[in-house]
N, C-alpha and C positions, 0 to 999 in steps of 0.2 A: 245833940245842939251839935251842928256843922262844927267842928275845930279847923283851925288852919292844916295840923298834921293828916289832915285826911286828905289833903289834894293829893298825897300822894298814891291813893286809890285811882287816881284817872291813869298813870302808867301799867297799873295791875290790869282794867280794863282795856288797855291798848295792848296786852298779852296776849287777855283772855280773845279779843277778836283777832289778833294775828292766827291766834292756834285755830281758830275757824277759819281762816282767809285758808292757812295751808291744808286744811281738811278738805278744802276744793268748795266751800261757797261762796255763791255769785257775789262778785264784790257791792254790786247794787243794794245787798241785803246787810251790809257791814255796819253801816249806821245805824241800823235799827236795832240789830244786835248789841252794837254799842251801847243805844240808849235804854234797851231792855235788863243789860246787867246793871247799868246805873242805877235805875229803878229801882233792883231788887238789894243790890249793897245798899243803896237810900234807905229803903223800908226797915231793914232786917239789921244791917251793922250802926248805919248810921245814928238813925233817929229811933232805933230800937221800938219799931213797931208802929212806929206816929204816923199814919198810912200820909196825912197831907205834908207833911214834912219832908217823909220820909221821900214821895214822888219827885217834890220839888227840888230838894238838893239830889236826887238821884240822876234826874233830867238832865240837874247842872253838872253834875260829873261825865254822865255819858255823852252828853252833846260836847262839852270838853275834851272827853278823850275823841271823840271820832274827828273835832276839828285841829286839834292840836298833831293827831296823825295825819291827816290831809294836808296840813299846812307843813310839816316836816317834809313829805312826802315831795311836797313841789318845791320847796326851798333845795331839796338834795336833786333835782332834775337839774338837766346840763340843758340851755336855751341852743347846745350848738348844731 
């Protein structure tokens, strides 16, 4: 079951995606990578191999990590 402290997985996913970015992966694939990593973590770690719950939680984690990254990135950009 998803616990509130599992939210710390979102920055972890962001960090892994950042490693893919630094490795030269095309930026348009990064949200899909975040989603895939989120689903894997959701199924294996959060939901202990309960596929339905794991995919749902994993999608939430991956999409949150992707959105948080793009939101922080656009906030840090200067409109000058």
